[in-house]
LUMKOLPA-891225 format. One record per residue: x negated, y negated, z negated of N, C-alpha, C in turn; residue number from 1; residue in one letter. Coordinates in nm, 2 decimals. Example, Ala and Ser with C-alpha at 12.3 -4.5 7.8 and 13.67 -1.06 7.14 Angstrom:
2
 n.east n.north   n.up ca.east ca.north  ca.up c.east c.north   c.up kolro marmi
  -1.32    0.57  -0.78   -1.23     0.45  -0.78  -1.32    0.33  -0.78     1     A
  -1.28    0.22  -0.71   -1.37     0.11  -0.71  -1.29    0.00  -0.79     2     S
***
This chain:
117
 n.east n.north   n.up ca.east ca.north  ca.up c.east c.north   c.up kolro marmi
  -0.09    0.12  -0.01   -0.01     0.01   0.00  -0.09   -0.13   0.04     1     M
  -0.01   -0.24   0.08   -0.09    -0.36   0.10  -0.14   -0.42  -0.06     2     E
  -0.21   -0.50  -0.05   -0.24    -0.60  -0.18  -0.11   -0.74  -0.24     3     T
  -0.03   -0.66  -0.32    0.08    -0.85  -0.33  -0.04   -0.93  -0.42     4     L
   0.03   -1.04  -0.40   -0.03    -1.15  -0.44   0.12   -1.22  -0.54     5     T
   0.08   -1.26  -0.70    0.17    -1.32  -0.73   0.11   -1.42  -0.79     6     I
   0.17   -1.51  -0.83    0.17    -1.69  -0.87   0.24   -1.68  -1.02     7     Y
   0.12   -1.62  -1.05    0.15    -1.59  -1.23   0.11   -1.69  -1.33     8     H
   0.24   -1.72  -1.43    0.20    -1.75  -1.59   0.23   -1.69  -1.67     9     N
   0.14   -1.69  -1.77    0.13    -1.60  -1.82   0.24   -1.65  -1.95    10     P
   0.25   -1.73  -1.96    0.32    -1.76  -2.06   0.50   -1.78  -2.07    11     R
   0.51   -1.78  -1.89    0.68    -1.75  -1.90   0.71   -1.58  -1.89    12     C
   0.83   -1.60  -1.96    0.88    -1.41  -2.00   0.89   -1.35  -1.84    13     S
   0.94   -1.41  -1.80    1.02    -1.37  -1.61   0.90   -1.34  -1.55    14     K
   0.77   -1.39  -1.58    0.69    -1.36  -1.47   0.61   -1.31  -1.56    15     S
   0.62   -1.29  -1.67    0.54    -1.15  -1.76   0.61   -1.03  -1.74    16     R
   0.74   -1.05  -1.70    0.79    -0.92  -1.65   0.79   -0.86  -1.52    17     T
   0.84   -0.98  -1.44    0.79    -0.92  -1.31   0.67   -0.87  -1.32    18     A
   0.52   -0.91  -1.35    0.43    -0.86  -1.35   0.45   -0.74  -1.40    19     L
   0.46   -0.66  -1.51    0.47    -0.51  -1.58   0.58   -0.47  -1.47    20     A
   0.63   -0.50  -1.38    0.72    -0.40  -1.29   0.66   -0.43  -1.19    21     L
   0.59   -0.46  -1.16    0.48    -0.35  -1.05   0.34   -0.30  -1.06    22     L
   0.32   -0.39  -1.21    0.19    -0.27  -1.27   0.27   -0.16  -1.31    23     Q
   0.37   -0.13  -1.30    0.41     0.01  -1.37   0.46    0.07  -1.17    24     E
   0.45    0.04  -1.16    0.49     0.08  -0.95   0.34    0.13  -0.94    25     R
   0.20    0.02  -1.01    0.08     0.07  -0.98   0.06    0.00  -0.86    26     S
   0.11   -0.07  -0.85    0.11    -0.18  -0.73  -0.01   -0.25  -0.70    27     V
  -0.10   -0.27  -0.58   -0.21    -0.37  -0.62  -0.22   -0.47  -0.59    28     P
  -0.27   -0.55  -0.74   -0.25    -0.69  -0.72  -0.37   -0.80  -0.69    29     L
  -0.33   -0.92  -0.67   -0.40    -1.01  -0.72  -0.30   -1.14  -0.76    30     E
  -0.34   -1.15  -0.91   -0.25    -1.22  -0.97  -0.38   -1.39  -0.99    31     I
  -0.30   -1.48  -0.92   -0.31    -1.59  -0.92  -0.24   -1.68  -1.09    32     V
  -0.33   -1.72  -1.17   -0.28    -1.82  -1.26  -0.27   -1.99  -1.18    33     E
  -0.14   -2.02  -1.15   -0.12    -2.09  -1.08  -0.17   -2.25  -1.13    34     Y
  -0.15   -2.23  -1.24   -0.13    -2.39  -1.38  -0.30   -2.36  -1.37    35     L
  -0.37   -2.30  -1.34   -0.54    -2.30  -1.38  -0.59   -2.29  -1.20    36     K
  -0.56   -2.19  -1.06   -0.59    -2.22  -1.03  -0.48   -2.26  -0.88    37     H
  -0.43   -2.37  -0.89   -0.31    -2.38  -0.82  -0.33   -2.44  -0.67    38     P
  -0.18   -2.34  -0.64   -0.21    -2.37  -0.45  -0.24   -2.48  -0.41    39     P
  -0.33   -2.48  -0.29   -0.34    -2.60  -0.24  -0.19   -2.71  -0.11    40     T
  -0.21   -2.78  -0.10   -0.09    -2.84  -0.02  -0.06   -2.77   0.11    41     R
  -0.16   -2.71   0.19   -0.13    -2.60   0.30  -0.10   -2.44   0.28    42     A
  -0.12   -2.43   0.13   -0.07    -2.27   0.10   0.10   -2.29   0.04    43     Q
   0.06   -2.38  -0.06    0.23    -2.46  -0.07   0.31   -2.43   0.11    44     L
   0.27   -2.49   0.18    0.32    -2.44   0.32   0.34   -2.32   0.38    45     K
   0.24   -2.29   0.37    0.31    -2.14   0.43   0.36   -2.08   0.30    46     E
   0.38   -2.08   0.16    0.44    -2.03   0.09   0.67   -2.06   0.14    47     L
   0.65   -2.19   0.17    0.73    -2.22   0.18   0.81   -2.11   0.32    48     R
   0.69   -2.12   0.41    0.79    -1.99   0.53   0.80   -1.84   0.50    49     Q
   0.76   -1.82   0.40    0.74    -1.69   0.38   0.86   -1.63   0.26    50     K
   0.94   -1.76   0.22    0.97    -1.78   0.11   1.12   -1.76   0.19    51     L
   1.13   -1.83   0.28    1.23    -1.89   0.41   1.32   -1.97   0.30    52     D
   1.29   -2.07   0.23    1.38    -2.13   0.11   1.28   -2.27   0.12    53     L
   1.37   -2.40   0.14    1.32    -2.53   0.12   1.25   -2.50   0.00    54     T
   1.14   -2.63   0.00    1.07    -2.69  -0.14   1.17   -2.67  -0.23    55     P
   1.30   -2.74  -0.20    1.42    -2.78  -0.33   1.47   -2.68  -0.41    56     G
   1.46   -2.57  -0.34    1.55    -2.44  -0.36   1.43   -2.33  -0.50    57     Q
   1.26   -2.40  -0.44    1.24    -2.34  -0.55   1.10   -2.42  -0.66    58     W
   1.14   -2.58  -0.65    1.09    -2.64  -0.75   1.19   -2.66  -0.88    59     V
   1.11   -2.67  -0.98    1.16    -2.68  -1.13   1.20   -2.81  -1.15    60     R
   1.33   -2.81  -1.13    1.40    -2.97  -1.10   1.40   -2.99  -1.29    61     K
   1.41   -2.93  -1.40    1.42    -2.95  -1.49   1.29   -3.06  -1.53    62     G
   1.19   -3.03  -1.53    1.02    -3.05  -1.58   1.02   -3.14  -1.53    63     E
   1.01   -3.24  -1.66    0.99    -3.40  -1.61   0.91   -3.44  -1.55    64     P
   0.84   -3.37  -1.55    0.73    -3.39  -1.39   0.76   -3.47  -1.26    65     E
   0.96   -3.39  -1.30    1.01    -3.32  -1.17   1.03   -3.48  -1.15    66     Y
   1.09   -3.59  -1.26    1.16    -3.73  -1.23   1.07   -3.81  -1.28    67     K
   0.91   -3.78  -1.27    0.78    -3.86  -1.32   0.75   -3.87  -1.19    68     A
   0.76   -3.77  -1.05    0.71    -3.77  -0.97   0.79   -3.85  -0.88    69     A
   0.93   -3.87  -0.93    1.02    -3.94  -0.80   1.05   -3.89  -0.79    70     G
   1.12   -3.76  -0.80    1.17    -3.68  -0.70   1.37   -3.65  -0.73    71     L
   1.42   -3.64  -0.67    1.55    -3.64  -0.63   1.62   -3.54  -0.55    72     G
   1.73   -3.53  -0.57    1.80    -3.53  -0.46   1.79   -3.47  -0.32    73     N
   1.78   -3.66  -0.28    1.70    -3.71  -0.16   1.59   -3.68  -0.12    74     D
   1.50   -3.64  -0.20    1.38    -3.57  -0.18   1.39   -3.52  -0.06    75     S
   1.24   -3.58   0.04    1.18    -3.46   0.17   1.14   -3.35   0.15    76     T
   1.15   -3.29   0.26    1.08    -3.12   0.16   0.91   -3.20   0.19    77     E
   0.83   -3.27   0.21    0.73    -3.31   0.23   0.70   -3.35   0.05    78     D
   0.76   -3.47   0.02    0.75    -3.52  -0.09   0.76   -3.41  -0.20    79     Q
   0.88   -3.30  -0.15    0.82    -3.22  -0.27   0.75   -3.13  -0.28    80     I
   0.66   -3.11  -0.18    0.56    -2.99  -0.18   0.45   -3.08  -0.18    81     L
   0.41   -3.24  -0.18    0.32    -3.27  -0.23   0.33   -3.31  -0.38    82     D
   0.40   -3.30  -0.44    0.40    -3.27  -0.61   0.40   -3.21  -0.62    83     A
   0.47   -3.08  -0.57    0.42    -2.93  -0.62   0.22   -2.97  -0.64    84     M
   0.21   -2.91  -0.53    0.05    -2.94  -0.47  -0.03   -3.01  -0.58    85     A
   0.00   -3.15  -0.63   -0.07    -3.24  -0.75   0.01   -3.19  -0.86    86     K
   0.10   -3.13  -0.89    0.16    -3.09  -1.07   0.21   -2.96  -1.04    87     C
   0.16   -2.84  -1.04    0.18    -2.71  -1.03   0.25   -2.66  -1.11    88     P
   0.29   -2.76  -1.21    0.38    -2.65  -1.33   0.55   -2.70  -1.28    89     V
   0.53   -2.77  -1.14    0.71    -2.76  -1.08   0.72   -2.70  -0.97    90     L
   0.60   -2.57  -0.93    0.67    -2.46  -0.91   0.71   -2.37  -0.97    91     I
   0.81   -2.30  -0.91    0.87    -2.19  -0.99   0.82   -2.13  -0.99    92     E
   0.83   -1.96  -1.09    0.79    -1.88  -1.11   0.84   -1.73  -1.13    93     R
   0.79   -1.61  -1.12    0.66    -1.60  -1.01   0.67   -1.58  -0.89    94     P
   0.62   -1.67  -0.83    0.63    -1.60  -0.70   0.51   -1.50  -0.62    95     V
   0.59   -1.39  -0.55    0.55    -1.27  -0.51   0.56   -1.26  -0.36    96     V
   0.43   -1.22  -0.33    0.36    -1.22  -0.14   0.32   -1.10  -0.12    97     V
   0.37   -1.05   0.01    0.38    -0.96   0.08   0.37   -0.93   0.19    98     R
   0.24   -0.96   0.28    0.23    -0.99   0.37   0.26   -1.10   0.40    99     G
   0.40   -1.12   0.52    0.45    -1.20   0.58   0.59   -1.30   0.48   100     T
   0.59   -1.21   0.37    0.72    -1.21   0.31   0.70   -1.27   0.17   101     R
   0.79   -1.34   0.12    0.78    -1.35  -0.02   0.87   -1.43  -0.11   102     A
   0.88   -1.38  -0.24    1.03    -1.35  -0.33   0.97   -1.48  -0.43   103     V
   1.13   -1.59  -0.47    1.11    -1.60  -0.68   1.14   -1.52  -0.70   104     V
   1.08   -1.48  -0.84    1.12    -1.34  -0.93   1.15   -1.40  -1.03   105     G
   1.32   -1.44  -0.97    1.39    -1.48  -1.08   1.54   -1.47  -1.00   106     R
   1.58   -1.28  -1.08    1.55    -1.24  -1.17   1.42   -1.15  -1.15   107     P
   1.33   -1.11  -1.26    1.21    -1.02  -1.21   1.26   -0.92  -1.14   108     P
   1.32   -0.86  -1.14    1.35    -0.74  -1.03   1.37   -0.83  -0.86   109     E
   1.35   -0.91  -0.87    1.35    -0.91  -0.72   1.21   -0.86  -0.68   110     R
   1.15   -0.87  -0.73    0.98    -0.87  -0.70   1.04   -0.70  -0.61   111     V
   1.11   -0.62  -0.70    1.07    -0.48  -0.65   1.20   -0.47  -0.49   112     I
   1.24   -0.60  -0.46    1.31    -0.58  -0.30   1.16   -0.55  -0.21   113     D
   1.03   -0.63  -0.23    0.92    -0.64  -0.19   0.88   -0.53  -0.15   114     L
   0.86   -0.41  -0.27    0.80    -0.26  -0.22   0.94   -0.23  -0.13   115     L
   1.07   -0.24  -0.12    1.16    -0.16  -0.07   1.15   -0.19   0.09   116     E
   1.11   -0.27   0.11    1.14    -0.34   0.26   0.99   -0.32   0.35   117     S
***
């Protein structure tokens, strides 16, 4: 099986659960603690394509940094991606990537969808 990449926050229970689900299945993993090693703007744009979601669908709108970045319902995709690149706490977690597809692991069981497709 190919190596999956998980953008992981060890302080997040959903992220820890998704990681455990993958580890229980002995899935080869690259674990990226994205708060320590944030994805670049280009990587976020690539994730957007793999997720097949608009950035507004996987940005953490409840974080204080969301409003501090001047983001709102009328923000463009580029504005949201720029903010996520500058402040990775805005990235919903976990994000798991397999080849050309990715999912946000909320609920954590969604990561299993990548294994079954």
